[in-house]
C-alpha positions in Angstrom: -63.4 60.8 -3.8 -64.6 57.2 -3.6 -66.2 55.7 -6.7 -67.3 52.2 -7.5 -67.2 49.9 -10.5 -68.0 46.2 -11.0 -65.8 43.6 -12.8 -66.7 40.2 -13.9 -64.9 37.7 -16.1 -63.4 34.9 -14.1 -63.6 33.4 -10.7 -64.7 36.0 -8.1 -62.1 34.6 -5.6 -59.4 35.5 -8.1 -60.9 38.9 -9.1 -61.3 39.8 -5.5 -57.7 39.2 -4.7 -56.4 41.1 -7.8 -58.2 44.3 -6.8 -57.5 43.9 -3.0 -53.8 44.1 -4.0 -54.1 47.6 -5.3 -53.3 50.9 -3.6 -56.4 53.1 -3.8 -58.8 50.3 -3.6 -60.7 50.8 -0.4 -63.1 47.8 -0.5 -63.9 44.8 -2.7 -67.3 43.1 -2.5 -67.4 39.6 -3.9 -70.5 37.9 -5.3 -72.7 38.0 -8.3 -73.8 40.9 -10.4 -76.8 41.3 -12.7 -77.1 43.9 -15.5 -80.0 45.1 -17.5 -81.8 42.9 -20.0 -80.5 40.8 -21.9 -77.7 40.4 -19.3 -79.9 40.0 -16.2 -78.6 36.6 -15.2 -76.3 36.9 -12.2 -72.6 36.3 -13.0 -69.6 36.0 -10.7 -68.1 39.4 -10.2 -66.8 42.0 -7.7 -67.7 45.6 -6.9 -64.5 47.7 -6.4 -64.7 50.8 -4.3 -61.7 53.0 -5.2 -60.2 56.4 -4.6 -59.9 58.0 -8.1 -57.2 60.3 -6.8 -54.9 57.3 -6.0 -55.8 54.9 -8.8 -57.5 55.8 -12.1 -60.3 53.9 -13.8 -58.1 53.1 -16.8 -55.6 51.3 -14.6 -58.3 49.2 -13.0 -59.8 48.3 -16.3 -56.4 47.5 -17.7 -55.7 45.1 -14.8 -59.1 43.5 -15.2 -58.6 42.9 -18.9 -55.2 41.4 -18.4 -56.2 39.1 -15.5 -59.0 37.1 -17.1 -59.8 35.7 -20.6 -61.1 39.0 -21.9 -60.8 37.8 -25.5 -62.3 34.3 -25.2 -65.9 33.5 -25.7 -66.1 30.1 -23.9 -68.9 27.9 -22.7 -68.9 29.3 -19.2 -69.5 33.0 -20.2 -72.9 33.2 -18.5 -71.4 32.2 -15.2 -68.2 34.2 -15.9 -69.5 37.1 -18.0 -66.6 39.3 -19.2 -67.9 42.7 -18.2 -67.3 46.1 -16.6 -70.5 47.1 -14.7 -71.2 50.9 -14.6 -72.9 52.7 -11.7 -73.0 56.1 -13.4 -73.2 57.6 -16.9 -69.6 56.7 -17.9 -70.5 53.9 -20.4 -69.0 55.6 -23.5 -65.9 56.7 -21.6 -65.5 53.1 -20.3 -65.9 51.7 -23.8 -63.2 54.1 -24.9 -60.8 52.9 -22.2 -61.3 49.3 -23.3 -60.8 50.2 -27.0 -57.5 51.9 -26.1 -56.4 48.7 -24.4 -57.0 46.6 -27.6 -53.4 47.3 -28.7 -52.2 45.0 -25.9 -54.1 42.0 -27.3 -53.9 40.0 -30.5 -57.5 38.9 -30.4 -60.6 41.2 -30.1 -61.6 42.1 -26.5 -65.1 40.8 -25.9 -65.6 42.5 -22.5 -68.9 44.2 -22.3 -69.7 47.5 -20.6 -73.1 47.1 -18.9 -75.3 49.1 -16.6 -75.3 47.6 -13.1 -78.7 46.3 -11.9 -78.2 44.2 -8.8 -75.7 42.5 -6.5 -75.8 39.4 -4.4 -72.9 39.1 -1.9 -71.2 35.8 -1.5 -71.3 34.0 1.9 -68.9 35.2 4.6 -67.0 31.9 4.3 -66.1 32.7 0.7 -65.2 36.4 1.3 -61.4 37.2 1.4 -60.7 33.8 -0.1 -57.1 34.5 -1.0 -56.4 36.0 2.5 -57.8 32.8 4.1 -56.3 30.2 1.8 -53.0 31.8 0.4 -51.1 28.5 0.7 -53.8 26.4 -0.8 -53.4 24.7 -4.2 -56.1 26.8 -6.0 -54.6 30.1 -4.7 -51.0 29.1 -5.5 -51.9 27.8 -9.0 -54.3 30.6 -10.2 -54.1 33.7 -8.0 -50.5 34.0 -6.9 -49.0 34.0 -10.4 -51.3 36.9 -11.5 -50.6 38.8 -8.3 -46.9 38.5 -9.2 -47.7 39.8 -12.7 -49.6 42.8 -11.2 -46.7 43.6 -8.9 -44.3 43.5 -11.8 -46.5 45.4 -14.3 -48.1 47.9 -11.9 -45.6 48.2 -9.2 -46.6 51.8 -8.3 -50.1 50.5 -7.5 -49.3 47.2 -5.9 -49.7 46.5 -2.2 -49.1 43.0 -0.8 -52.2 41.3 0.6 -51.9 40.6 4.3 
């Protein structure tokens, strides 16, 4: 069964690539997500469509927390809100998954669990950014090292991006 979840926290080019590299992820939509008040401002994020029989929500959340500054409250948090956006009634279960991940971090995880409100897709030119610019400086500096980490830490779920 295909489910969907939103993730925000860092650059949506990066976040898109991380989730495109996972088995069980069927589609990644890149753009901006808005949540309910007081988090209605649009923030860079992705919507991940995944097969829950291939990859579990806790694996997706773990990868998300480990691939962006999920413990840092910096000056760009409105543009890069650290969040998991929920499309159903799993807010408490999602909070529990995040709480269980805290053991992996020295600092407190600040990632919010928010009800999804709206999505604005990025332009076609920006979609599949890593696939189009793999050899570029930005991708080599920021995306490739984290893809290597995902491959190492989550080998059973990793698929190379073509």
